[in-house]
C-alpha positions as CSV (number, residue, x, y, z in Angstrom):
1,M,21.0,-51.8,13.1
2,T,22.2,-54.7,15.2
3,K,19.7,-57.5,15.5
4,Q,18.5,-58.2,19.0
5,H,18.5,-61.8,20.1
6,D,16.8,-63.7,22.9
7,L,17.7,-66.8,24.8
8,F,15.9,-69.1,22.3
9,D,17.7,-67.9,19.2
10,P,20.3,-70.3,17.7
11,I,23.9,-69.3,17.7
12,Q,27.0,-70.5,15.9
13,V,29.8,-71.7,18.3
14,G,32.9,-72.8,16.6
15,D,31.8,-75.2,13.9
16,I,28.5,-76.2,15.5
17,T,25.1,-74.5,15.7
18,L,23.5,-74.4,19.1
19,T,19.7,-74.5,19.1
20,N,19.5,-71.9,21.9
21,R,21.7,-69.6,24.1
22,I,21.0,-71.3,27.4
23,V,24.1,-73.0,28.8
24,M,24.4,-75.5,31.6
25,A,27.3,-74.3,33.7
26,P,30.0,-76.7,34.9
27,L,28.8,-78.1,38.3
28,T,30.9,-80.3,40.5
29,R,28.6,-82.9,42.0
30,N,31.1,-85.5,43.4
31,R,29.3,-88.6,42.0
32,A,31.9,-90.3,39.8
33,G,32.4,-94.0,40.4
34,E,35.5,-96.0,41.3
35,G,38.6,-94.8,39.5
36,N,37.0,-91.4,38.9
37,V,35.0,-92.9,36.1
38,P,31.6,-91.5,35.1
39,Q,28.8,-94.0,36.0
40,A,25.2,-94.8,35.1
41,M,23.6,-92.0,37.1
42,N,25.9,-89.5,35.5
43,V,24.7,-90.6,32.1
44,T,21.1,-90.0,33.1
45,Y,21.9,-86.7,34.7
46,Y,23.4,-85.2,31.6
47,Q,20.9,-86.7,29.2
48,Q,18.1,-85.2,31.3
49,R,19.5,-81.8,30.6
50,A,20.2,-82.2,26.9
51,S,17.8,-79.4,25.8
52,A,20.3,-76.8,26.9
53,G,21.9,-75.1,24.0
54,L,25.2,-76.3,25.4
55,I,26.2,-78.5,28.4
56,I,29.5,-77.8,29.9
57,T,30.4,-80.7,32.2
58,E,31.7,-80.6,35.7
59,G,35.5,-80.2,35.9
60,S,37.4,-83.3,34.9
61,Q,41.0,-83.9,36.0
62,I,43.6,-83.9,33.3
63,S,45.9,-86.1,35.4
64,L,46.2,-87.8,38.8
65,Q,48.1,-84.7,40.0
66,G,45.1,-82.5,39.0
67,V,42.7,-84.2,41.5
68,G,41.4,-82.0,44.3
69,Y,38.1,-83.5,45.5
70,P,36.7,-87.0,46.1
71,A,34.6,-88.7,43.5
72,T,35.2,-86.2,40.7
73,P,35.6,-87.5,37.2
74,G,38.8,-87.6,35.2
75,I,39.7,-87.7,31.5
76,H,43.2,-89.3,31.6
77,S,42.4,-93.0,31.6
78,D,40.9,-95.4,29.1
79,D,38.1,-96.3,31.6
80,Q,37.3,-92.6,32.1
81,V,37.0,-92.1,28.3
82,A,34.7,-95.1,28.1
83,G,32.5,-93.7,30.9
84,W,32.3,-90.3,29.3
85,K,31.5,-91.9,25.9
86,R,28.3,-93.3,27.4
87,V,27.5,-89.7,28.5
88,T,28.1,-88.1,25.2
89,T,26.2,-90.8,23.3
90,A,23.2,-90.3,25.6
91,V,23.3,-86.5,25.2
92,H,23.7,-86.7,21.4
93,E,20.7,-89.1,21.2
94,K,18.6,-86.2,22.5
95,S,20.3,-83.8,20.0
96,G,22.2,-82.1,22.7
97,R,25.7,-80.5,22.5
98,I,28.3,-81.1,25.2
99,F,31.8,-79.8,26.0
100,L,34.1,-81.3,28.7
101,Q,35.8,-79.0,31.2
102,L,39.5,-79.6,31.6
103,W,40.6,-79.2,35.2
104,H,43.8,-79.1,37.2
105,V,43.2,-77.9,40.7
106,G,46.8,-76.9,41.5
107,R,47.2,-76.0,45.2
108,I,43.5,-76.7,46.0
109,S,44.2,-80.3,46.9
110,H,45.6,-82.4,49.7
111,P,48.4,-85.0,50.0
112,S,45.8,-87.7,50.7
113,L,44.4,-87.0,47.2
114,Q,47.7,-86.9,45.4
115,P,49.7,-89.8,43.9
116,G,52.1,-91.2,46.6
117,G,50.8,-88.6,49.1
118,E,52.9,-85.9,47.5
119,L,52.3,-82.2,48.0
120,P,49.9,-80.4,45.7
121,V,51.6,-78.1,43.1
122,A,51.2,-74.4,42.5
123,P,53.0,-71.5,40.8
124,S,54.3,-70.5,44.2
125,A,54.6,-72.1,47.6
126,I,51.7,-70.1,49.1
127,K,49.3,-72.0,51.3
128,P,45.6,-71.0,50.7
129,E,43.3,-70.3,53.5
130,G,40.6,-72.8,54.2
131,E,40.2,-76.6,54.2
132,A,40.4,-79.4,51.6
133,V,37.6,-81.8,51.1
134,T,39.1,-85.3,51.5
135,Y,37.8,-88.9,51.9
136,Q,38.7,-88.5,55.6
137,G,36.7,-85.3,55.9
138,M,37.7,-81.7,55.9
139,Q,41.4,-81.1,56.5
140,P,43.4,-77.8,56.4
141,Y,45.1,-77.0,53.1
142,V,48.9,-77.6,53.1
143,K,51.6,-75.4,51.7
144,P,52.0,-76.5,48.1
145,R,55.2,-77.2,46.2
146,A,56.1,-74.6,43.5
147,L,56.4,-76.1,40.1
148,D,59.8,-76.0,38.4
149,V,60.0,-74.4,35.0
150,D,61.0,-77.8,33.5
151,E,57.8,-79.3,34.7
152,L,55.5,-76.9,32.9
153,P,55.8,-78.5,29.4
154,G,54.5,-81.7,31.1
155,I,51.4,-79.8,32.4
156,V,50.8,-78.5,28.9
157,A,51.1,-82.1,27.6
158,D,48.5,-83.3,30.1
159,Y,46.0,-80.7,28.9
160,V,46.6,-81.8,25.3
161,N,46.3,-85.5,26.2
162,A,43.0,-84.8,28.0
163,A,41.6,-82.8,25.2
164,R,42.4,-85.5,22.7
165,R,40.8,-88.1,25.0
166,A,37.7,-85.8,25.3
167,I,37.3,-85.8,21.5
168,Q,37.8,-89.6,21.5
169,A,35.0,-89.8,24.1
170,G,32.7,-88.0,21.7
171,F,32.6,-84.5,23.1
172,D,31.8,-81.6,20.8
173,G,34.6,-79.7,22.4
174,V,36.4,-78.8,25.6
175,E,36.5,-75.9,28.0
176,I,39.9,-75.0,29.5
177,H,39.2,-74.2,33.2
178,A,41.2,-71.1,34.0
179,A,38.9,-69.8,36.8
180,N,37.9,-70.1,40.4
181,G,41.3,-70.4,42.0
182,Y,42.6,-73.5,40.2
183,L,46.0,-74.0,38.6
184,L,45.8,-71.7,35.5
185,D,44.0,-69.0,37.5
186,Q,46.7,-69.4,40.2
187,F,49.3,-68.5,37.6
188,I,47.3,-65.6,36.2
189,R,46.7,-63.7,39.5
190,D,49.4,-62.1,41.5
191,G,48.0,-63.0,44.8
192,S,49.0,-66.6,44.1
193,N,51.8,-66.2,41.7
194,Q,55.0,-64.7,43.1
195,R,57.5,-66.3,40.7
196,D,60.5,-64.4,39.5
197,D,61.0,-66.3,36.2
198,G,59.3,-66.2,32.8
199,Y,56.0,-67.3,34.3
200,G,55.8,-64.6,37.0
201,G,56.0,-60.9,37.6
202,S,54.5,-59.1,34.6
203,I,50.9,-59.8,33.5
204,K,52.3,-61.2,30.2
205,N,54.4,-63.7,32.1
206,R,51.6,-64.7,34.5
207,C,49.4,-65.4,31.4
208,R,52.1,-67.5,29.8
209,L,51.0,-70.9,31.0
210,L,47.4,-70.2,29.9
211,R,48.6,-69.1,26.5
212,E,50.8,-72.2,26.1
213,V,48.0,-74.5,27.2
214,T,45.4,-72.8,25.0
215,E,47.7,-72.8,21.9
216,A,48.7,-76.5,22.3
217,V,45.1,-77.6,22.8
218,C,43.9,-75.5,19.8
219,I,46.5,-77.1,17.6
220,S,45.7,-80.5,18.9
221,I,41.9,-80.6,18.4
222,D,41.0,-77.4,16.5
223,S,40.4,-74.0,18.1
224,R,36.8,-74.1,17.1
225,R,36.3,-76.9,19.6
226,V,37.9,-75.0,22.5
227,G,36.4,-72.6,25.0
228,V,38.1,-71.0,28.0
229,R,36.5,-70.0,31.4
230,I,37.8,-67.2,33.5
231,S,36.7,-65.5,36.8
232,P,38.4,-62.1,37.0
233,E,37.3,-61.1,40.5
234,N,36.1,-64.3,42.2
235,S,37.8,-64.7,45.6
236,F,36.8,-68.3,45.9
237,N,39.8,-70.5,47.0
238,D,41.6,-67.5,48.6
239,M,42.2,-65.7,45.3
240,H,42.9,-62.0,44.5
241,D,44.7,-59.8,42.1
242,S,46.1,-56.3,42.6
243,D,44.8,-55.0,39.2
244,A,42.1,-57.4,38.1
245,Q,40.7,-55.2,35.3
246,N,44.0,-54.8,33.5
247,T,45.1,-58.4,34.2
248,F,42.0,-59.9,32.7
249,N,41.7,-57.4,29.8
250,A,45.2,-58.7,28.9
251,V,44.1,-62.3,29.4
252,T,41.2,-61.7,27.0
253,E,43.4,-60.0,24.4
254,I,45.6,-63.1,24.4
255,L,42.7,-65.5,24.1
256,N,41.2,-63.5,21.3
257,G,44.1,-64.5,19.1
258,F,43.1,-68.2,19.0
259,N,39.7,-68.1,17.2
260,L,38.1,-69.9,20.2
261,A,34.6,-71.4,20.3
262,Y,33.7,-69.0,23.1
263,L,34.9,-67.1,26.2
264,H,33.0,-68.1,29.4
265,V,33.2,-65.4,32.1
266,R,32.1,-65.7,35.8
267,E,31.2,-62.1,36.4
268,G,31.7,-60.8,39.9
269,D,32.7,-62.3,43.2
270,A,30.6,-65.3,44.2
271,I,31.9,-65.2,47.8
272,K,31.4,-61.4,48.5
273,G,28.4,-61.0,46.3
274,T,30.0,-58.0,44.6
275,R,30.7,-57.0,41.0
276,M,33.4,-54.3,40.7
277,L,34.9,-54.8,37.2
278,D,33.7,-53.4,33.9
279,Y,32.9,-56.6,32.0
280,S,32.2,-54.7,28.8
281,Q,35.9,-54.1,28.6
282,I,36.4,-57.8,28.5
283,K,33.6,-58.5,26.1
284,E,34.8,-55.9,23.6
285,R,38.2,-57.4,23.5
286,F,36.9,-60.8,22.5
287,A,35.6,-61.3,19.0
288,G,33.8,-64.6,19.5
289,P,30.8,-65.7,21.5
290,Y,30.8,-64.5,25.1
291,I,29.1,-66.6,27.8
292,A,28.0,-64.6,30.9
293,N,27.7,-66.4,34.2
294,Q,26.9,-65.5,37.8
295,G,23.5,-65.4,39.4
296,Y,21.4,-64.7,36.3
297,D,17.7,-65.6,36.2
298,F,15.5,-65.7,33.1
299,E,14.7,-62.0,33.1
300,S,18.2,-60.7,33.6
301,A,19.6,-63.3,31.1
302,T,17.1,-62.2,28.5
303,Q,18.1,-58.6,29.0
304,V,21.8,-59.1,28.9
305,V,21.5,-61.1,25.6
306,K,19.0,-58.6,24.1
307,N,21.3,-55.6,24.9
308,G,24.3,-57.3,23.4
309,N,26.3,-57.6,26.7
310,A,26.4,-61.4,26.3
311,D,25.8,-63.9,23.5
312,M,24.8,-66.8,25.8
313,V,24.1,-67.2,29.6
314,A,25.2,-70.1,31.8
315,F,23.0,-71.3,34.6
316,G,24.3,-73.3,37.6
317,V,21.9,-74.0,40.5
318,P,18.8,-73.7,38.3
319,Y,20.1,-76.6,36.2
320,I,20.7,-78.8,39.3
321,A,17.0,-78.7,40.1
322,N,15.5,-78.3,36.7
323,P,16.6,-80.8,34.0
324,D,14.1,-79.1,31.6
325,L,15.2,-75.5,32.4
326,M,15.0,-74.4,28.8
327,E,11.4,-75.7,28.4
328,R,10.4,-74.1,31.7
329,F,11.9,-70.8,30.6
330,R,10.1,-71.0,27.3
331,A,6.8,-71.8,29.0
332,G,7.1,-69.3,31.8
333,A,6.7,-72.1,34.2
334,A,7.8,-72.2,37.9
335,L,11.1,-73.7,38.8
336,N,11.9,-76.5,41.1
337,Q,13.9,-75.3,44.1
338,A,17.3,-76.9,44.6
339,D,18.2,-78.9,47.7
340,Q,21.6,-77.7,48.8
341,A,22.1,-80.6,51.1
342,T,22.4,-82.9,48.1
343,F,24.7,-80.8,45.9
344,Y,27.9,-82.7,46.7
345,G,28.2,-86.4,46.9
346,G,25.5,-89.0,47.5
347,D,23.3,-91.0,45.2
348,E,20.4,-90.4,42.8
349,K,18.6,-88.3,45.4
350,G,18.9,-84.6,44.6
351,Y,20.7,-85.6,41.4
352,I,18.4,-87.3,38.9
353,D,15.1,-87.3,40.7
354,Y,14.0,-83.7,40.2
355,P,10.6,-83.7,38.4
356,F,10.2,-82.4,34.8
357,M,7.6,-79.8,34.1
358,D,5.0,-82.4,33.0
359,Q,5.5,-84.6,36.0
360,V,4.0,-84.4,39.5
361,A,6.6,-84.7,42.3
362,G,5.9,-87.8,44.3
């Protein structure tokens, strides 16, 4: 009989043991300093949340071309490595574990955020609906430039360089961001990839860049230090696929061949509030730890781990407002409510000033 687990059981992820199965989801907060370098309040923010079984950082650009939002951190310069090193040291001082999310936004950018004012890049020159967040306010997305085949090895090399820098910065591992309408997801889904070369058309071809990135990063830093995040049906950033179940079943089968630390799945459509796919088909195709994400609370997370439909559960908004979320769950304590007005940008308010369970809010 298979042993039932709960959120407070330890779990082996790659070559590290996590003390519990509660994961802090990657959360863009737009509070990096000059040069997209993590700063002092970022150190405090992550250290406050170190009791999570695993912290996955906010997306961090692998290159200048990968930037899509103001004040988001990178992992491609020496100063950024030094800034992140202060974060990882602080988390490890509290016995926490932390992975860095590797990010290239692809078409979800704007020329004002790109080197030399160039066009954002994408698998195909398809303009997404919506507006970009820029230093000058909201501006309509532009039609991106389709990447040439001979540029793709350079993209792979940027992921490898970023992964190596993450290990240099003291991270326990990295998460390849292949979700939520950013570059790798844009290649996977046929709504954004209309190429007619070896990176487009068939599901296998559309998965090719993700496979090449994953293989190269695994070779570079050890597959046991690498996770991947996917979002099979999330329509965020104007995304869709004509056959999402088969597409992402195939994605999972490819990823299963790499002996990854975990697969992190955003289940359902965050925009529409729907869940149409059978995620058990994805989980059964992946032999390693499966992280479920999307709107879970303590009760539903406990149940999904107990019944074996997930090995860990990632929490987003609850971790914004509750640095001691794990302790609150264990104690059955009430949760702080998050202030949505302070989610993106700003200072310490709504970032590092949420009270712990044993504090009285002032």
